[in-house]
C-alpha positions as CSV (number, residue, x, y, z in Angstrom):
1,X,-6.7,13.8,-7.4
2,X,-6.8,10.5,-5.5
3,X,-5.6,10.2,-1.9
4,X,-2.9,7.6,-1.2
5,X,-1.2,6.5,2.0
6,X,2.2,4.9,2.2
7,X,2.9,2.1,4.7
8,X,6.3,0.5,5.1
9,X,8.6,0.1,8.0
10,X,11.5,1.3,5.8
11,X,11.9,5.1,5.6
12,X,13.9,4.5,2.4
13,X,11.1,2.5,0.7
14,X,8.6,5.3,1.6
15,X,10.9,7.9,0.2
16,X,11.4,5.8,-3.0
17,X,7.7,5.6,-3.5
18,X,7.3,9.3,-3.0
19,X,9.6,9.9,-5.9
20,X,7.8,7.4,-8.2
21,X,4.1,8.1,-7.5
22,X,2.7,10.4,-10.2
23,X,1.9,13.7,-8.5
24,X,-0.7,14.6,-11.2
25,X,-2.9,11.7,-10.1
26,X,-2.1,11.0,-6.5
27,X,-1.8,13.1,-3.4
28,X,0.2,11.5,-0.6
29,X,-1.9,12.2,2.5
30,X,0.0,10.2,5.1
31,X,2.6,7.5,5.8
32,X,3.1,5.0,8.6
33,X,6.0,2.7,9.6
34,X,4.0,-0.1,11.2
35,X,0.6,-1.7,11.0
36,X,-0.9,-0.2,14.2
37,X,0.1,3.4,13.1
38,X,-1.2,2.6,9.6
39,X,-4.6,1.7,10.9
40,X,-4.9,4.8,13.1
41,X,-3.9,7.1,10.2
42,X,-6.1,5.1,7.8
43,X,-9.2,5.8,10.0
44,X,-8.3,9.5,10.3
45,X,-7.4,10.1,6.6
46,X,-9.6,7.6,4.8
47,X,-7.4,7.4,1.7
48,X,-8.7,5.8,-1.5
49,X,-5.4,4.0,-2.0
50,X,-2.8,2.4,0.2
51,X,0.6,0.9,-0.5
52,X,1.0,-1.7,2.3
53,X,4.2,-3.6,3.3
54,X,3.6,-7.2,4.3
55,X,6.4,-7.6,7.0
56,X,6.1,-4.9,9.6
57,X,6.4,-4.6,13.4
58,X,3.4,-4.4,15.7
59,X,0.9,-5.5,13.1
60,X,1.7,-7.3,9.8
61,X,0.4,-6.2,6.5
62,X,-2.2,-9.0,6.1
63,X,-3.8,-8.1,9.4
64,X,-3.8,-4.4,8.5
65,X,-5.2,-5.2,5.1
66,X,-8.2,-7.1,6.7
67,X,-8.9,-4.3,9.1
68,X,-8.7,-1.5,6.5
69,X,-11.1,-3.3,4.2
70,X,-13.5,-3.9,7.1
71,X,-13.5,-0.1,7.7
72,X,-13.6,1.0,4.1
73,X,-14.2,-1.9,1.6
74,X,-13.7,0.3,-1.5
75,X,-10.1,1.1,-0.6
76,X,-7.6,-0.1,-3.3
77,X,-4.7,-1.6,-1.4
78,X,-1.4,-2.4,-3.2
79,X,0.8,-4.8,-1.3
80,X,4.6,-4.3,-1.3
81,X,6.8,-7.3,-0.7
82,X,10.2,-8.8,-1.3
83,X,10.6,-11.5,-3.9
84,X,10.4,-14.4,-1.4
85,X,6.9,-13.6,-0.2
86,X,4.8,-14.9,-3.1
87,X,2.6,-17.3,-1.1
88,X,1.7,-14.4,1.2
89,X,1.0,-12.1,-1.8
90,X,-1.5,-14.7,-3.1
91,X,-3.2,-14.6,0.3
92,X,-3.3,-10.8,0.3
93,X,-4.9,-10.8,-3.1
94,X,-7.5,-13.4,-1.9
95,X,-8.2,-11.1,1.1
96,X,-8.9,-8.2,-1.2
97,X,-5.7,-6.4,-2.1
98,X,-6.0,-5.0,-5.7
99,X,-2.4,-5.6,-6.8
100,X,1.2,-5.9,-5.6
101,X,4.6,-4.5,-6.3
102,X,7.9,-6.2,-5.6
103,X,10.8,-4.6,-3.7
104,X,13.3,-3.4,-4.8
105,X,10.9,-1.3,-6.9
106,X,11.0,-1.2,-10.7
107,X,9.8,2.4,-11.3
108,X,8.0,1.5,-14.5
109,X,6.2,-1.4,-12.9
110,X,5.0,0.8,-10.0
111,X,3.7,3.5,-12.4
112,X,2.0,0.8,-14.5
113,X,0.2,-0.7,-11.4
114,X,-0.9,2.8,-10.2
115,X,-2.1,3.8,-13.7
116,X,-4.0,0.6,-14.0
117,X,-5.9,1.0,-10.7
118,X,-6.3,4.7,-11.2
119,X,-8.3,4.1,-14.4
120,X,-10.7,1.7,-12.6
């Protein structure tokens, strides 16, 4: 079972992801609602996967992405964003994010992305 951490400043978004993430493949080991907390928990928990919001208080997702990958380059990070953030998503992928999912979430798309990266 792979360890995954959920990072989003919206409690509702984190709860939505908890309902979607396949429990037979992923164990949710932690969650955070801002980039600073995410980085602290990341260092403590060392998950293999992270869902990471782009727009958050204290530290944005791109900064958190860079720092997480410096600490553990093998981490598979899936960016979460609203529709209008496509240029930022491209930057996130260039920085090393493995994929992205668009909010509001399409349950099938989330499962498809997770299945794809799980198999790698």
